[in-house]
mmJSON file of the N, C-alpha and C atoms, coordinates in Angstrom:
{"data_MODEL":{"atom_site":{
"group_PDB":["ATOM","ATOM","ATOM","ATOM","ATOM","ATOM","ATOM","ATOM","ATOM","ATOM","ATOM","ATOM","ATOM","ATOM","ATOM","ATOM","ATOM","ATOM","ATOM","ATOM","ATOM","ATOM","ATOM","ATOM","ATOM","ATOM","ATOM","ATOM","ATOM","ATOM","ATOM","ATOM","ATOM","ATOM","ATOM","ATOM","ATOM","ATOM","ATOM","ATOM","ATOM","ATOM","ATOM","ATOM","ATOM","ATOM","ATOM","ATOM","ATOM","ATOM","ATOM","ATOM","ATOM","ATOM","ATOM","ATOM","ATOM","ATOM","ATOM","ATOM","ATOM","ATOM","ATOM","ATOM","ATOM","ATOM","ATOM","ATOM","ATOM","ATOM","ATOM","ATOM","ATOM","ATOM","ATOM","ATOM","ATOM","ATOM","ATOM","ATOM","ATOM","ATOM","ATOM","ATOM","ATOM","ATOM","ATOM","ATOM","ATOM","ATOM","ATOM","ATOM","ATOM","ATOM","ATOM","ATOM","ATOM","ATOM","ATOM","ATOM","ATOM","ATOM","ATOM","ATOM","ATOM","ATOM","ATOM","ATOM","ATOM","ATOM","ATOM","ATOM","ATOM","ATOM","ATOM","ATOM","ATOM","ATOM","ATOM","ATOM","ATOM","ATOM","ATOM","ATOM","ATOM","ATOM","ATOM","ATOM","ATOM","ATOM","ATOM","ATOM","ATOM","ATOM","ATOM","ATOM","ATOM","ATOM","ATOM","ATOM","ATOM","ATOM","ATOM","ATOM","ATOM","ATOM","ATOM","ATOM","ATOM","ATOM","ATOM","ATOM","ATOM","ATOM","ATOM","ATOM","ATOM","ATOM","ATOM","ATOM","ATOM","ATOM","ATOM","ATOM","ATOM","ATOM","ATOM","ATOM","ATOM","ATOM","ATOM"],
"id":[1,2,3,4,5,6,7,8,9,10,11,12,13,14,15,16,17,18,19,20,21,22,23,24,25,26,27,28,29,30,31,32,33,34,35,36,37,38,39,40,41,42,43,44,45,46,47,48,49,50,51,52,53,54,55,56,57,58,59,60,61,62,63,64,65,66,67,68,69,70,71,72,73,74,75,76,77,78,79,80,81,82,83,84,85,86,87,88,89,90,91,92,93,94,95,96,97,98,99,100,101,102,103,104,105,106,107,108,109,110,111,112,113,114,115,116,117,118,119,120,121,122,123,124,125,126,127,128,129,130,131,132,133,134,135,136,137,138,139,140,141,142,143,144,145,146,147,148,149,150,151,152,153,154,155,156,157,158,159,160,161,162,163,164,165,166,167,168,169,170,171],
"type_symbol":["N","C","C","N","C","C","N","C","C","N","C","C","N","C","C","N","C","C","N","C","C","N","C","C","N","C","C","N","C","C","N","C","C","N","C","C","N","C","C","N","C","C","N","C","C","N","C","C","N","C","C","N","C","C","N","C","C","N","C","C","N","C","C","N","C","C","N","C","C","N","C","C","N","C","C","N","C","C","N","C","C","N","C","C","N","C","C","N","C","C","N","C","C","N","C","C","N","C","C","N","C","C","N","C","C","N","C","C","N","C","C","N","C","C","N","C","C","N","C","C","N","C","C","N","C","C","N","C","C","N","C","C","N","C","C","N","C","C","N","C","C","N","C","C","N","C","C","N","C","C","N","C","C","N","C","C","N","C","C","N","C","C","N","C","C","N","C","C","N","C","C"],
"label_atom_id":["N","CA","C","N","CA","C","N","CA","C","N","CA","C","N","CA","C","N","CA","C","N","CA","C","N","CA","C","N","CA","C","N","CA","C","N","CA","C","N","CA","C","N","CA","C","N","CA","C","N","CA","C","N","CA","C","N","CA","C","N","CA","C","N","CA","C","N","CA","C","N","CA","C","N","CA","C","N","CA","C","N","CA","C","N","CA","C","N","CA","C","N","CA","C","N","CA","C","N","CA","C","N","CA","C","N","CA","C","N","CA","C","N","CA","C","N","CA","C","N","CA","C","N","CA","C","N","CA","C","N","CA","C","N","CA","C","N","CA","C","N","CA","C","N","CA","C","N","CA","C","N","CA","C","N","CA","C","N","CA","C","N","CA","C","N","CA","C","N","CA","C","N","CA","C","N","CA","C","N","CA","C","N","CA","C","N","CA","C","N","CA","C","N","CA","C","N","CA","C"],
"label_alt_id":[null,null,null,null,null,null,null,null,null,null,null,null,null,null,null,null,null,null,null,null,null,null,null,null,null,null,null,null,null,null,null,null,null,null,null,null,null,null,null,null,null,null,null,null,null,null,null,null,null,null,null,null,null,null,null,null,null,null,null,null,null,null,null,null,null,null,null,null,null,null,null,null,null,null,null,null,null,null,null,null,null,null,null,null,null,null,null,null,null,null,null,null,null,null,null,null,null,null,null,null,null,null,null,null,null,null,null,null,null,null,null,null,null,null,null,null,null,null,null,null,null,null,null,null,null,null,null,null,null,null,null,null,null,null,null,null,null,null,null,null,null,null,null,null,null,null,null,null,null,null,null,null,null,null,null,null,null,null,null,null,null,null,null,null,null,null,null,null,null,null,null],
"label_comp_id":["MET","MET","MET","LYS","LYS","LYS","ASP","ASP","ASP","LEU","LEU","LEU","VAL","VAL","VAL","GLY","GLY","GLY","CYS","CYS","CYS","ILE","ILE","ILE","VAL","VAL","VAL","THR","THR","THR","TYR","TYR","TYR","LYS","LYS","LYS","PRO","PRO","PRO","ASN","ASN","ASN","VAL","VAL","VAL","GLY","GLY","GLY","HIS","HIS","HIS","LEU","LEU","LEU","LYS","LYS","LYS","LEU","LEU","LEU","LEU","LEU","LEU","ILE","ILE","ILE","ASP","ASP","ASP","LYS","LYS","LYS","LEU","LEU","LEU","ASN","ASN","ASN","LYS","LYS","LYS","LYS","LYS","LYS","ASP","ASP","ASP","ILE","ILE","ILE","TYR","TYR","TYR","ALA","ALA","ALA","THR","THR","THR","LEU","LEU","LEU","PHE","PHE","PHE","ASP","ASP","ASP","ASN","ASN","ASN","ILE","ILE","ILE","PRO","PRO","PRO","VAL","VAL","VAL","ASN","ASN","ASN","GLY","GLY","GLY","LEU","LEU","LEU","ASN","ASN","ASN","SER","SER","SER","GLN","GLN","GLN","ILE","ILE","ILE","VAL","VAL","VAL","ASN","ASN","ASN","ALA","ALA","ALA","ASP","ASP","ASP","ARG","ARG","ARG","ARG","ARG","ARG","ILE","ILE","ILE","SER","SER","SER","PHE","PHE","PHE","GLY","GLY","GLY"],
"label_asym_id":["A","A","A","A","A","A","A","A","A","A","A","A","A","A","A","A","A","A","A","A","A","A","A","A","A","A","A","A","A","A","A","A","A","A","A","A","A","A","A","A","A","A","A","A","A","A","A","A","A","A","A","A","A","A","A","A","A","A","A","A","A","A","A","A","A","A","A","A","A","A","A","A","A","A","A","A","A","A","A","A","A","A","A","A","A","A","A","A","A","A","A","A","A","A","A","A","A","A","A","A","A","A","A","A","A","A","A","A","A","A","A","A","A","A","A","A","A","A","A","A","A","A","A","A","A","A","A","A","A","A","A","A","A","A","A","A","A","A","A","A","A","A","A","A","A","A","A","A","A","A","A","A","A","A","A","A","A","A","A","A","A","A","A","A","A","A","A","A","A","A","A"],
"label_entity_id":["1","1","1","1","1","1","1","1","1","1","1","1","1","1","1","1","1","1","1","1","1","1","1","1","1","1","1","1","1","1","1","1","1","1","1","1","1","1","1","1","1","1","1","1","1","1","1","1","1","1","1","1","1","1","1","1","1","1","1","1","1","1","1","1","1","1","1","1","1","1","1","1","1","1","1","1","1","1","1","1","1","1","1","1","1","1","1","1","1","1","1","1","1","1","1","1","1","1","1","1","1","1","1","1","1","1","1","1","1","1","1","1","1","1","1","1","1","1","1","1","1","1","1","1","1","1","1","1","1","1","1","1","1","1","1","1","1","1","1","1","1","1","1","1","1","1","1","1","1","1","1","1","1","1","1","1","1","1","1","1","1","1","1","1","1","1","1","1","1","1","1"],
"label_seq_id":[1,1,1,2,2,2,3,3,3,4,4,4,5,5,5,6,6,6,7,7,7,8,8,8,9,9,9,10,10,10,11,11,11,12,12,12,13,13,13,14,14,14,15,15,15,16,16,16,17,17,17,18,18,18,19,19,19,20,20,20,21,21,21,22,22,22,23,23,23,24,24,24,25,25,25,26,26,26,27,27,27,28,28,28,29,29,29,30,30,30,31,31,31,32,32,32,33,33,33,34,34,34,35,35,35,36,36,36,37,37,37,38,38,38,39,39,39,40,40,40,41,41,41,42,42,42,43,43,43,44,44,44,45,45,45,46,46,46,47,47,47,48,48,48,49,49,49,50,50,50,51,51,51,52,52,52,53,53,53,54,54,54,55,55,55,56,56,56,57,57,57],
"pdbx_PDB_ins_code":[null,null,null,null,null,null,null,null,null,null,null,null,null,null,null,null,null,null,null,null,null,null,null,null,null,null,null,null,null,null,null,null,null,null,null,null,null,null,null,null,null,null,null,null,null,null,null,null,null,null,null,null,null,null,null,null,null,null,null,null,null,null,null,null,null,null,null,null,null,null,null,null,null,null,null,null,null,null,null,null,null,null,null,null,null,null,null,null,null,null,null,null,null,null,null,null,null,null,null,null,null,null,null,null,null,null,null,null,null,null,null,null,null,null,null,null,null,null,null,null,null,null,null,null,null,null,null,null,null,null,null,null,null,null,null,null,null,null,null,null,null,null,null,null,null,null,null,null,null,null,null,null,null,null,null,null,null,null,null,null,null,null,null,null,null,null,null,null,null,null,null],
"Cartn_x":[0.839,0.0,0.886,0.494,1.26,0.79,1.733,1.404,1.512,2.299,2.49,1.827,1.412,0.788,1.597,1.909,2.567,1.567,1.314,0.369,1.157,0.904,1.607,0.571,0.739,-0.147,0.644,0.084,0.815,0.162,0.992,0.546,1.645,1.399,2.377,3.693,3.645,4.862,5.775,7.013,7.93,7.564,7.002,6.461,7.551,8.75,9.846,10.185,10.266,10.553,9.401,8.18,7.008,6.965,7.229,7.245,8.336,9.51,10.611,10.242,9.615,9.197,8.19,7.188,6.162,6.763,7.678,8.349,9.141,9.818,10.575,9.646,8.503,7.538,7.022,6.716,6.22,7.268,8.535,9.601,9.76,9.47,9.581,8.28,7.342,6.062,5.235,5.229,4.449,3.309,2.089,0.896,0.938,0.99,1.118,-0.243,-0.643,-1.867,-1.474,-1.958,-1.616,-2.84,-2.705,-3.753,-3.352,-4.011,-3.68,-4.396,-3.653,-4.218,-3.812,-3.632,-3.252,-4.489,-4.406,-5.601,-6.213,-5.428,-5.948,-5.881,-6.585,-6.666,-6.094,-5.198,-4.654,-3.547,-3.005,-1.928,-2.489,-1.73,-2.089,-1.83,-2.84,-2.697,-1.707,-1.425,-0.459,0.966,1.185,2.523,2.858,1.915,2.142,1.384,2.109,1.551,1.324,0.45,0.142,-0.917,-0.953,-1.971,-3.359,-3.458,-4.742,-4.497,-5.343,-5.205,-6.503,-6.463,-7.643,-7.374,-8.235,-8.024,-8.995,-8.449,-9.277,-9.569,-8.632,-8.828,-9.048],
"Cartn_y":[-1.18,0.0,1.246,2.216,3.45,4.425,4.934,5.813,7.292,7.626,9.017,9.298,10.569,10.992,12.145,12.056,13.141,13.747,15.05,15.742,16.597,16.391,17.12,17.861,19.181,20.001,20.404,20.137,20.418,21.53,22.24,23.178,23.226,22.616,22.492,21.893,20.674,20.079,19.477,19.27,18.465,17.014,16.306,14.972,14.003,14.143,13.271,13.437,14.683,14.951,14.483,14.692,14.281,12.77,12.045,10.581,10.095,10.715,10.346,10.599,11.735,12.053,11.04,10.707,9.752,8.36,7.97,6.673,6.622,7.722,7.768,7.702,8.391,8.327,6.9,6.232,4.858,3.915,4.098,3.249,3.436,4.646,4.921,4.624,3.981,3.581,4.788,5.841,7.044,7.098,7.301,7.376,8.684,8.612,9.797,10.23,11.446,12.039,13.164,13.112,14.091,14.947,16.255,17.199,17.775,17.291,17.626,18.923,20.026,21.337,21.827,20.907,21.254,21.757,22.934,23.537,22.767,22.032,21.278,19.801,18.954,17.493,16.784,17.332,16.674,15.693,15.105,14.126,12.773,12.06,10.698,9.808,9.11,8.292,7.142,6.758,5.698,6.205,7.509,8.079,8.26,8.78,9.093,8.09,7.358,6.261,6.677,7.66,8.101,7.171,7.089,6.261,6.833,8.145,8.814,10.046,10.289,11.437,12.197,13.474,14.338,15.379,15.435,16.33,17.488,18.709,19.91,20.414,20.187,20.614,22.023],
"Cartn_z":[0.0,0.0,0.0,-0.81,-0.911,0.166,0.963,2.077,1.727,0.716,0.328,-1.007,-1.198,-2.446,-3.024,-4.301,-5.014,-5.991,-5.873,-6.757,-7.738,-9.009,-10.062,-10.888,-11.009,-11.833,-13.063,-14.255,-15.49,-16.299,-17.039,-18.062,-19.102,-20.227,-21.316,-20.814,-20.245,-19.681,-20.739,-20.352,-21.14,-20.807,-21.757,-21.505,-21.051,-21.571,-21.163,-19.688,-19.229,-17.813,-16.933,-17.395,-16.619,-16.46,-17.529,-17.467,-16.516,-16.577,-15.696,-14.227,-13.94,-12.58,-12.04,-12.842,-12.408,-12.221,-13.101,-12.937,-11.633,-11.29,-10.034,-8.829,-8.899,-7.803,-7.628,-8.732,-8.665,-8.077,-8.416,-7.873,-6.372,-5.885,-4.443,-3.717,-4.42,-3.849,-3.371,-4.192,-3.921,-4.934,-4.451,-5.287,-6.077,-7.391,-8.242,-8.777,-8.425,-8.946,-9.887,-11.108,-12.131,-12.436,-12.255,-12.633,-13.982,-15.028,-16.408,-16.784,-16.845,-17.115,-18.506,-19.428,-20.792,-21.531,-22.185,-22.78,-23.947,-24.707,-25.854,-25.518,-26.109,-26.017,-24.791,-24.03,-22.835,-23.152,-22.113,-22.268,-22.657,-23.421,-23.773,-22.565,-22.088,-20.877,-21.073,-22.311,-22.552,-22.35,-22.543,-22.393,-20.923,-20.159,-18.748,-17.892,-17.06,-16.277,-14.825,-14.598,-13.238,-12.645,-11.313,-10.652,-10.858,-10.854,-11.074,-11.906,-12.887,-13.778,-13.831,-13.518,-13.578,-14.66,-15.667,-16.793,-16.725,-16.768,-16.755,-18.158,-19.101,-20.474,-20.577],
"occupancy":[1.0,1.0,1.0,1.0,1.0,1.0,1.0,1.0,1.0,1.0,1.0,1.0,1.0,1.0,1.0,1.0,1.0,1.0,1.0,1.0,1.0,1.0,1.0,1.0,1.0,1.0,1.0,1.0,1.0,1.0,1.0,1.0,1.0,1.0,1.0,1.0,1.0,1.0,1.0,1.0,1.0,1.0,1.0,1.0,1.0,1.0,1.0,1.0,1.0,1.0,1.0,1.0,1.0,1.0,1.0,1.0,1.0,1.0,1.0,1.0,1.0,1.0,1.0,1.0,1.0,1.0,1.0,1.0,1.0,1.0,1.0,1.0,1.0,1.0,1.0,1.0,1.0,1.0,1.0,1.0,1.0,1.0,1.0,1.0,1.0,1.0,1.0,1.0,1.0,1.0,1.0,1.0,1.0,1.0,1.0,1.0,1.0,1.0,1.0,1.0,1.0,1.0,1.0,1.0,1.0,1.0,1.0,1.0,1.0,1.0,1.0,1.0,1.0,1.0,1.0,1.0,1.0,1.0,1.0,1.0,1.0,1.0,1.0,1.0,1.0,1.0,1.0,1.0,1.0,1.0,1.0,1.0,1.0,1.0,1.0,1.0,1.0,1.0,1.0,1.0,1.0,1.0,1.0,1.0,1.0,1.0,1.0,1.0,1.0,1.0,1.0,1.0,1.0,1.0,1.0,1.0,1.0,1.0,1.0,1.0,1.0,1.0,1.0,1.0,1.0,1.0,1.0,1.0,1.0,1.0,1.0],
"B_iso_or_equiv":[0.0,0.0,0.0,0.0,0.0,0.0,0.0,0.0,0.0,0.0,0.0,0.0,0.0,0.0,0.0,0.0,0.0,0.0,0.0,0.0,0.0,0.0,0.0,0.0,0.0,0.0,0.0,0.0,0.0,0.0,0.0,0.0,0.0,0.0,0.0,0.0,0.0,0.0,0.0,0.0,0.0,0.0,0.0,0.0,0.0,0.0,0.0,0.0,0.0,0.0,0.0,0.0,0.0,0.0,0.0,0.0,0.0,0.0,0.0,0.0,0.0,0.0,0.0,0.0,0.0,0.0,0.0,0.0,0.0,0.0,0.0,0.0,0.0,0.0,0.0,0.0,0.0,0.0,0.0,0.0,0.0,0.0,0.0,0.0,0.0,0.0,0.0,0.0,0.0,0.0,0.0,0.0,0.0,0.0,0.0,0.0,0.0,0.0,0.0,0.0,0.0,0.0,0.0,0.0,0.0,0.0,0.0,0.0,0.0,0.0,0.0,0.0,0.0,0.0,0.0,0.0,0.0,0.0,0.0,0.0,0.0,0.0,0.0,0.0,0.0,0.0,0.0,0.0,0.0,0.0,0.0,0.0,0.0,0.0,0.0,0.0,0.0,0.0,0.0,0.0,0.0,0.0,0.0,0.0,0.0,0.0,0.0,0.0,0.0,0.0,0.0,0.0,0.0,0.0,0.0,0.0,0.0,0.0,0.0,0.0,0.0,0.0,0.0,0.0,0.0,0.0,0.0,0.0,0.0,0.0,0.0],
"pdbx_formal_charge":[null,null,null,null,null,null,null,null,null,null,null,null,null,null,null,null,null,null,null,null,null,null,null,null,null,null,null,null,null,null,null,null,null,null,null,null,null,null,null,null,null,null,null,null,null,null,null,null,null,null,null,null,null,null,null,null,null,null,null,null,null,null,null,null,null,null,null,null,null,null,null,null,null,null,null,null,null,null,null,null,null,null,null,null,null,null,null,null,null,null,null,null,null,null,null,null,null,null,null,null,null,null,null,null,null,null,null,null,null,null,null,null,null,null,null,null,null,null,null,null,null,null,null,null,null,null,null,null,null,null,null,null,null,null,null,null,null,null,null,null,null,null,null,null,null,null,null,null,null,null,null,null,null,null,null,null,null,null,null,null,null,null,null,null,null,null,null,null,null,null,null],
"auth_seq_id":[1,1,1,2,2,2,3,3,3,4,4,4,5,5,5,6,6,6,7,7,7,8,8,8,9,9,9,10,10,10,11,11,11,12,12,12,13,13,13,14,14,14,15,15,15,16,16,16,17,17,17,18,18,18,19,19,19,20,20,20,21,21,21,22,22,22,23,23,23,24,24,24,25,25,25,26,26,26,27,27,27,28,28,28,29,29,29,30,30,30,31,31,31,32,32,32,33,33,33,34,34,34,35,35,35,36,36,36,37,37,37,38,38,38,39,39,39,40,40,40,41,41,41,42,42,42,43,43,43,44,44,44,45,45,45,46,46,46,47,47,47,48,48,48,49,49,49,50,50,50,51,51,51,52,52,52,53,53,53,54,54,54,55,55,55,56,56,56,57,57,57],
"auth_comp_id":["MET","MET","MET","LYS","LYS","LYS","ASP","ASP","ASP","LEU","LEU","LEU","VAL","VAL","VAL","GLY","GLY","GLY","CYS","CYS","CYS","ILE","ILE","ILE","VAL","VAL","VAL","THR","THR","THR","TYR","TYR","TYR","LYS","LYS","LYS","PRO","PRO","PRO","ASN","ASN","ASN","VAL","VAL","VAL","GLY","GLY","GLY","HIS","HIS","HIS","LEU","LEU","LEU","LYS","LYS","LYS","LEU","LEU","LEU","LEU","LEU","LEU","ILE","ILE","ILE","ASP","ASP","ASP","LYS","LYS","LYS","LEU","LEU","LEU","ASN","ASN","ASN","LYS","LYS","LYS","LYS","LYS","LYS","ASP","ASP","ASP","ILE","ILE","ILE","TYR","TYR","TYR","ALA","ALA","ALA","THR","THR","THR","LEU","LEU","LEU","PHE","PHE","PHE","ASP","ASP","ASP","ASN","ASN","ASN","ILE","ILE","ILE","PRO","PRO","PRO","VAL","VAL","VAL","ASN","ASN","ASN","GLY","GLY","GLY","LEU","LEU","LEU","ASN","ASN","ASN","SER","SER","SER","GLN","GLN","GLN","ILE","ILE","ILE","VAL","VAL","VAL","ASN","ASN","ASN","ALA","ALA","ALA","ASP","ASP","ASP","ARG","ARG","ARG","ARG","ARG","ARG","ILE","ILE","ILE","SER","SER","SER","PHE","PHE","PHE","GLY","GLY","GLY"],
"auth_asym_id":["A","A","A","A","A","A","A","A","A","A","A","A","A","A","A","A","A","A","A","A","A","A","A","A","A","A","A","A","A","A","A","A","A","A","A","A","A","A","A","A","A","A","A","A","A","A","A","A","A","A","A","A","A","A","A","A","A","A","A","A","A","A","A","A","A","A","A","A","A","A","A","A","A","A","A","A","A","A","A","A","A","A","A","A","A","A","A","A","A","A","A","A","A","A","A","A","A","A","A","A","A","A","A","A","A","A","A","A","A","A","A","A","A","A","A","A","A","A","A","A","A","A","A","A","A","A","A","A","A","A","A","A","A","A","A","A","A","A","A","A","A","A","A","A","A","A","A","A","A","A","A","A","A","A","A","A","A","A","A","A","A","A","A","A","A","A","A","A","A","A","A"],
"auth_atom_id":["N","CA","C","N","CA","C","N","CA","C","N","CA","C","N","CA","C","N","CA","C","N","CA","C","N","CA","C","N","CA","C","N","CA","C","N","CA","C","N","CA","C","N","CA","C","N","CA","C","N","CA","C","N","CA","C","N","CA","C","N","CA","C","N","CA","C","N","CA","C","N","CA","C","N","CA","C","N","CA","C","N","CA","C","N","CA","C","N","CA","C","N","CA","C","N","CA","C","N","CA","C","N","CA","C","N","CA","C","N","CA","C","N","CA","C","N","CA","C","N","CA","C","N","CA","C","N","CA","C","N","CA","C","N","CA","C","N","CA","C","N","CA","C","N","CA","C","N","CA","C","N","CA","C","N","CA","C","N","CA","C","N","CA","C","N","CA","C","N","CA","C","N","CA","C","N","CA","C","N","CA","C","N","CA","C","N","CA","C","N","CA","C","N","CA","C","N","CA","C"],
"pdbx_PDB_model_num":[1,1,1,1,1,1,1,1,1,1,1,1,1,1,1,1,1,1,1,1,1,1,1,1,1,1,1,1,1,1,1,1,1,1,1,1,1,1,1,1,1,1,1,1,1,1,1,1,1,1,1,1,1,1,1,1,1,1,1,1,1,1,1,1,1,1,1,1,1,1,1,1,1,1,1,1,1,1,1,1,1,1,1,1,1,1,1,1,1,1,1,1,1,1,1,1,1,1,1,1,1,1,1,1,1,1,1,1,1,1,1,1,1,1,1,1,1,1,1,1,1,1,1,1,1,1,1,1,1,1,1,1,1,1,1,1,1,1,1,1,1,1,1,1,1,1,1,1,1,1,1,1,1,1,1,1,1,1,1,1,1,1,1,1,1,1,1,1,1,1,1]
}}}
């Protein structure tokens, strides 16, 4: 069970850095919540493997 939560709010992120950050959080057993604040179409859920993704669009 994951005891810590990491909340990430994005706006036009560098997808490579974001994926690396979420992968590191997952390796440290931290629950990653991504608040996707990208104005157009949002992030592809296959690219970013967060535990929970909330899209504002």
